[in-house]
C-alpha positions in Angstrom: 134.4 -24.4 -25.2 135.0 -23.7 -21.5 133.0 -21.2 -19.6 136.2 -19.1 -19.0 136.6 -18.8 -22.8 132.9 -18.1 -23.6 133.0 -14.3 -23.6 135.8 -14.1 -26.2 134.1 -16.2 -28.9 130.8 -14.3 -28.3 132.6 -11.0 -28.7 134.1 -12.2 -31.9 130.7 -13.2 -33.2 129.4 -9.7 -32.8 132.2 -8.1 -34.9 133.6 -11.0 -37.0 130.9 -11.0 -39.7 130.2 -7.3 -39.3 127.3 -5.2 -40.4 127.2 -6.2 -44.1 126.1 -9.7 -43.2 123.6 -8.4 -40.7 122.1 -6.1 -43.4 121.9 -9.1 -45.8 120.1 -11.2 -43.2 117.7 -8.5 -42.3 116.8 -8.3 -46.0 115.7 -11.9 -45.7 111.9 -11.8 -45.2 111.6 -14.3 -42.3 114.1 -12.2 -40.3 113.0 -8.7 -41.4 109.4 -9.5 -40.5 110.1 -10.2 -36.8 109.8 -6.8 -35.0 110.9 -8.0 -31.6 107.6 -9.5 -30.6 107.1 -13.3 -30.3 104.3 -15.8 -30.3 104.2 -17.1 -26.8 103.2 -20.8 -26.1 101.6 -19.6 -22.8 99.1 -17.4 -24.5 95.5 -18.5 -23.9 94.0 -20.4 -26.8 90.7 -22.1 -27.4 90.8 -25.7 -26.2 91.8 -28.2 -28.9 92.2 -32.0 -28.8 95.7 -33.3 -28.9 97.1 -36.8 -29.1 97.2 -37.4 -25.3 94.4 -38.7 -23.1 94.3 -38.0 -19.4 95.8 -41.4 -18.8 98.8 -40.9 -21.2 99.6 -37.2 -20.5 103.1 -37.0 -19.0 103.7 -35.0 -15.8 106.9 -33.0 -16.1 106.8 -31.8 -12.5 107.6 -35.4 -11.6 110.3 -36.3 -14.1 112.2 -32.9 -14.5 114.8 -31.9 -11.9 114.0 -28.7 -10.1 115.5 -25.5 -11.4 118.8 -24.2 -9.8 118.6 -22.5 -6.4 120.3 -19.2 -5.6 123.8 -19.6 -4.4 124.4 -23.0 -6.2 127.0 -23.7 -8.9 124.1 -24.3 -11.4 122.7 -20.9 -10.8 126.2 -19.4 -11.1 126.5 -21.0 -14.5 123.1 -19.6 -15.5 124.2 -16.1 -14.4 127.4 -16.3 -16.4 125.7 -17.4 -19.6 123.1 -14.6 -19.3 125.7 -11.9 -18.7 128.1 -13.1 -21.5 125.4 -13.3 -24.1 124.2 -9.7 -23.6 127.2 -8.7 -25.7 125.4 -10.2 -28.8 122.8 -7.5 -28.9 122.5 -6.2 -32.5 124.6 -9.1 -34.0 123.5 -11.6 -36.7 123.1 -14.2 -33.9 120.7 -11.8 -32.1 118.7 -11.5 -35.3 118.4 -15.3 -35.6 117.4 -15.5 -32.0 114.7 -12.9 -32.6 113.4 -14.8 -35.5 113.4 -18.1 -33.5 111.2 -16.5 -30.9 108.3 -16.5 -33.4 106.3 -19.7 -32.8 103.6 -19.1 -35.5 103.4 -22.3 -37.6 105.0 -20.9 -40.8 107.8 -19.3 -38.9 108.5 -22.5 -36.9 108.5 -24.7 -40.0 110.6 -22.2 -42.0 113.2 -22.3 -39.2 114.0 -25.9 -40.2 113.9 -25.4 -44.0 117.6 -25.0 -44.4 118.3 -28.1 -42.2 115.7 -30.2 -44.0 116.7 -28.8 -47.5 113.0 -28.3 -48.2 110.8 -25.2 -48.3 108.7 -26.0 -45.2 105.5 -24.1 -44.8 101.7 -24.6 -44.3 101.3 -24.3 -48.0 104.1 -26.6 -49.1 103.5 -29.2 -46.4 100.0 -29.0 -44.9 100.0 -32.5 -43.4 103.3 -31.8 -41.7 102.0 -28.5 -40.5 98.8 -30.1 -39.0 101.0 -32.8 -37.3 103.3 -30.2 -35.7 100.3 -28.1 -34.6 98.5 -31.1 -33.0 101.8 -32.1 -31.4 102.2 -28.6 -30.0 98.7 -28.7 -28.6 99.4 -32.0 -26.9 102.6 -30.8 -25.3 101.7 -27.3 -24.1 99.5 -28.5 -21.2 102.5 -30.3 -19.6 104.7 -27.3 -20.2 102.3 -24.9 -18.7 101.8 -27.1 -15.6 105.6 -27.2 -15.0 106.0 -23.4 -15.5 103.2 -22.7 -13.0 104.6 -25.3 -10.6 108.1 -23.8 -10.3 107.3 -20.2 -11.5 110.9 -19.4 -11.8 111.7 -15.7 -12.5 113.3 -15.0 -15.9 116.8 -13.8 -16.1 115.9 -10.2 -17.1 113.5 -9.7 -14.2 114.8 -7.1 -11.7 117.3 -5.6 -14.1 117.4 -3.6 -17.3 119.6 -5.9 -19.4 118.4 -6.2 -23.1 116.3 -9.0 -24.5 115.6 -9.7 -28.1 111.8 -9.4 -27.8 111.5 -6.1 -25.9 107.7 -5.8 -26.6 107.2 -9.1 -24.7 109.2 -8.0 -21.6 106.2 -7.2 -19.4 104.2 -10.3 -20.4 107.1 -12.7 -20.1 108.0 -11.4 -16.7 104.7 -12.8 -15.4 105.3 -16.3 -16.8 107.5 -19.0 -15.4 111.0 -19.4 -16.9 111.5 -23.1 -16.2 111.4 -25.1 -18.4 111.7 -23.3 -21.8 108.5 -23.9 -23.8 110.1 -22.5 -27.0 112.9 -25.0 -26.6 110.5 -27.9 -26.0 108.5 -27.1 -29.2 111.7 -26.5 -31.3 113.3 -29.7 -30.1 110.1 -31.7 -30.6 109.9 -30.4 -34.1 113.5 -31.4 -34.7 112.9 -34.9 -33.4 109.8 -35.3 -35.6 111.6 -34.0 -38.7 114.7 -36.1 -38.0 112.5 -39.2 -38.0 110.7 -38.2 -41.2 113.9 -37.1 -43.0 116.6 -39.4 -41.6 119.2 -38.5 -44.2 119.1 -34.9 -42.9 118.8 -35.9 -39.2 122.2 -34.5 -38.2 121.5 -31.1 -39.7 117.9 -31.0 -38.3 119.0 -32.0 -34.8 121.7 -29.4 -34.9 119.1 -26.8 -35.8 116.9 -27.9 -33.0 119.7 -27.4 -30.6 120.4 -23.9 -32.0 116.7 -23.1 -31.7 116.8 -23.7 -28.0 120.1 -21.8 -27.5 118.4 -18.8 -29.1 116.4 -18.4 -25.9 119.6 -17.9 -24.0 120.8 -15.4 -26.6 117.5 -13.6 -26.3 118.0 -13.3 -22.6 114.5 -14.6 -21.8 115.6 -18.0 -20.5 118.3 -19.3 -18.3 120.7 -22.0 -19.7 119.2 -24.6 -17.4 115.6 -23.7 -18.6 116.8 -24.6 -22.1 118.4 -27.8 -21.0 115.2 -28.8 -19.3 113.3 -27.8 -22.5 115.3 -30.3 -24.5 114.4 -33.0 -21.9 110.8 -32.0 -21.9 110.5 -32.2 -25.7 112.2 -35.6 -25.9 109.9 -37.0 -23.2 106.8 -35.7 -24.9 107.7 -37.1 -28.3 108.7 -40.4 -26.9 105.3 -40.6 -25.2 103.4 -39.4 -28.3 104.7 -42.5 -30.2 102.3 -44.5 -28.1 99.4 -42.8 -29.9 98.2 -44.6 -33.0 96.8 -41.3 -34.3 100.2 -39.7 -34.0 101.9 -42.5 -35.8 99.3 -42.3 -38.6 99.9 -38.6 -39.0 103.6 -39.2 -39.0 103.1 -41.6 -41.9 101.0 -39.1 -43.8 103.6 -36.3 -43.3 106.4 -38.7 -44.4 104.7 -39.4 -47.7 104.0 -35.7 -48.2 107.7 -34.8 -47.6 108.8 -37.5 -50.0 106.7 -35.9 -52.7 107.9 -32.4 -51.8 111.5 -33.5 -52.1 110.9 -34.5 -55.8 109.6 -31.1 -56.8 110.9 -28.4 -54.5 114.5 -28.6 -53.3 115.6 -25.8 -50.9 118.1 -23.3 -52.2 120.8 -22.0 -49.8 120.1 -18.6 -48.3 122.0 -16.2 -46.0 120.0 -17.5 -43.1 121.4 -21.0 -43.8 124.9 -19.8 -43.3 123.9 -18.0 -40.1 122.4 -21.1 -38.7 125.6 -23.0 -39.3 127.6 -20.2 -37.7 125.3 -20.2 -34.7 125.9 -24.0 -34.3 129.7 -23.4 -34.2 129.3 -20.7 -31.5 127.2 -22.4 -28.8 126.6 -20.4 -25.6 126.4 -23.7 -23.6 
């Protein structure tokens, strides 16, 4: 899809399925329970030990490219993507983006349930949940450092354009936009799950891409923030594989998922169809 043709498919996505699908999706608990307020990876939390040591912690300010500067082609692309996706407000894709904004562990795991064909939650997969949590703890320090280093304003700052988590507007306006922390965590989760469930890797990686794109749909990140978030997540996971503790926890989660597959297959839901539709209508 070219940039010149982006607006038309997005417009179709708002009206193509119509309100009946949106109503069905909002009746799905994981979508209905998201009231426009998101868990933020920048929120202060008690210090926890991750997998990295001071010697192995990557420095994203050194390996990420800088964000686009005003007046450049890259910034023009970011501006166009933000403007075009505002038309999705109130659509099923907007509802999915709102749900994807929630980074609480159960919400994050459930986001990948359709792709994994498994009911992923802290209850169903406690070892996987613990792995993802410790992975997140490990990655967030690098993400926070890069956000503070560049402190790029978010796309909604200085205007009244809608975002999908309006209750977070004031808080998000004070935190750096580049790179996208939600994208980093979503893509990292996708990489881990793709390794643990290789026969569903394509679907899981596709869902990880859509999870990052939700930040563009939400209007809280620029397109280039999301692209950097994918790179950040990939770099973190690659480095984490150097940790014997991480590899051991991966093995435990792999065994847990193998057992779960034998007793609890995932039934298709309206949200599964929406995720597939979102993958076919990328804003990138």
